N, C-alpha and C positions, 0 to 999 in steps of 0.2 A: 274469856276472849283469847283468840289464838294470835300469837305473835308471828306475823307473816314473815318478818325479817329472819327470825330464828329458824322458821320452817324452811325457808329458802336456803339459808346457810347450811342447815343440816343435810338438805337434799344434795347440795353441791359437794358435801364432804363424803357422800356415800360412794364407795368404789364401784365403777361400772366397767363392763366389758373386759378389755385387756388388763386393766389395773386389778380387777377382781381375780382374774385368772392367775396373774403373777403373784398376788398376795396369797392365794390359796396354795399354790405350789411351794412358795417360800415357807409357809406355815407348816405344810406337811413335812418338808425336809427338816425343819427345826425339831418337830415332834419326833421324827424318826431317827434322829442322830443317836448313834450308839457309843459316842465318845471317840471313835477313830476318825482322824482328820480326813482320810480319803477312802472311807469304806463306800464302795459303789453298790447301790441297791441292786437287787436281782431283777433288772428290767426285763430280761428275756422271759421271765416267768409271769409277768403281768400282761393281762389282756384287757386294757381299759377301752372305753368307748372313745371315738374320735370326737373332739370338741371344737372342730373348726380351726381357724387360723388367727393368730394375733399379730399385731403390728410390732414385731420384734425382729431385728436384723443383726446378725453377727457379720461385721465388715471383714474384708480380706486382711485388714491389719490387726484383727483380733478384738476390735472395739464392739461392744454390745450397745445397740440403740433401741430405745422403746418409745414409740410415738414421737420420733424426732428428737428425743432427749438421750444424751449419753449416760449410760449407767456407770457410775463411778465407784459404787460400793463393792470392793473386792470380795468381801465375805459373802455377799449376795450372789455374785458371779460364780464363786467357788461352789455354792450350793446348786445353782442352775446347771453348771457343767457336769454335775454328778448324774443328772437325769437326762442327758442328751441321748437321743435315740435316732437311728437312721433306718428308714424303711421305704423300699421302692424309690430310692434316690431322693427322698425328702427327709428333712430334719424335723425333730419334734422335741418337746419337753414332755416327759412321760412319768406319770405316777400310777398307783394301782387303780385310780378311778377316772383319770382323764389323760388324753394324749392330744397335745395342742401343737399344730404345725407352726414353725418359725422359718424365717429366711436366713440362709447362710450363703454369703457371696462365694467363699472358697471352702475353707474348713474352719470349724469352730474353736479349735485348740491351737496353741502356739507352744513350741519347744523353745525355752530360753536358757537351758543349761545342758551341757554334755560332759559326762565324766567317764573315766575308765576305772572299773572296780575289779577286784580280785576275789575269786571264789573257788575253793578246792584246786588251787594252783593254776587256774585259768583266768584270762582277762576277758572282761565283758564290757560292752558299751552300754552306758546307762543314760537315758535322756529324761529330762524333767520338764513338764509343762508349766506355764505361768499359773495354773490352778493346782500345782503340786501332784499331778499324775506322774508316776515313775514307771518308765518303760525300759525293759531290758531288750535290746535288739536281738531278735532270733528269727526263725522261719515264720512264726506267727506274727511277728512285729518287725517286718523289714523296713529298711530305709529305701526310698525310691524317688525318682525324678519325674515331675509332671509339669506340663505347660499350663500357665495361667496368665492371661492378659499379655500373651506374646513372649513371656519369659519362662524359662525352665526353673522350677523351684523344687527344693528337697522336702520330702514328707516322711513321716513314719506312721505305720498303722498302730492305733491305740486299742480300740474295742468297738464292737457292734457296727463294724463297717465304717467307723469314724477315724479319720486321720488327723495328724497334727502337722502344721507347717513348721519346719525347722528354720528359725530366724537366721538371717545372714551372718550375724556375729557369732552365733552358736555353731553354724555350719563351718565357719573358718576354724573354730576351736576343734571341731570334729575332725577336720583335715589333719590336724596335728597327730591324731591317733591312728591315721591310716598311712597309705603309701601312694604317692602320685606316680602313675605309669603312663605310657603312651601306647596306643594301638598301632596297627600297620599303617593307618592313614595319618598318624601324627596327632590324633586327638588325645587330650588329657583324660585319664581315667583315674578315679579315686578307688583304691582297693581298701576295704575295711574288713576287720575280723572281730567277731563277738563270740567268745567261747569257741565252739566248733563250726559256727556259722560264718560263711564268707560271702561277701557281696562286692560288686563293682558298680560304680556310678559314673555315668558319662552324660555330659550336657548335649 
């Protein structure tokens, strides 16, 4: 005799749709870990099939929401951030076997730390994201200003066409490493140097 209650309960526990996709990506990343905390997989070398879109949104404030629920597990978010991919203006989570589209309101990464480091007698600007990506500001990873929701916000290029928003408190810290100037119109300009790379930011 079949226990219908147990059968119903078991069916309800089976992961479906987006849940199954998230679990498979998380399992792949755990299996592929090589011990380095932030080793980014060779996403550019992978040519997986497109597997549609899931109900996963990265908010403009950096929060990740799945099916209306806030994802709070930082370890899981760190894993997902490793396989972020951007293609034709759309964002994806990408593995060797599947590429799943997600929604990103602005950019999926946040910079929450700015430091000045020294190497071979030169000073460099080093930015760190909330997922422990470390970016040295240079020609390939410039800081720039861009408008979002009517406000000019600072960003830095990270990888694969993906940028990180520099949080307000971190940007104020970054200002301490630069020099505030004025142009001919009296507008404030932030001049920054990282190694031999110079840049100027204006709102």
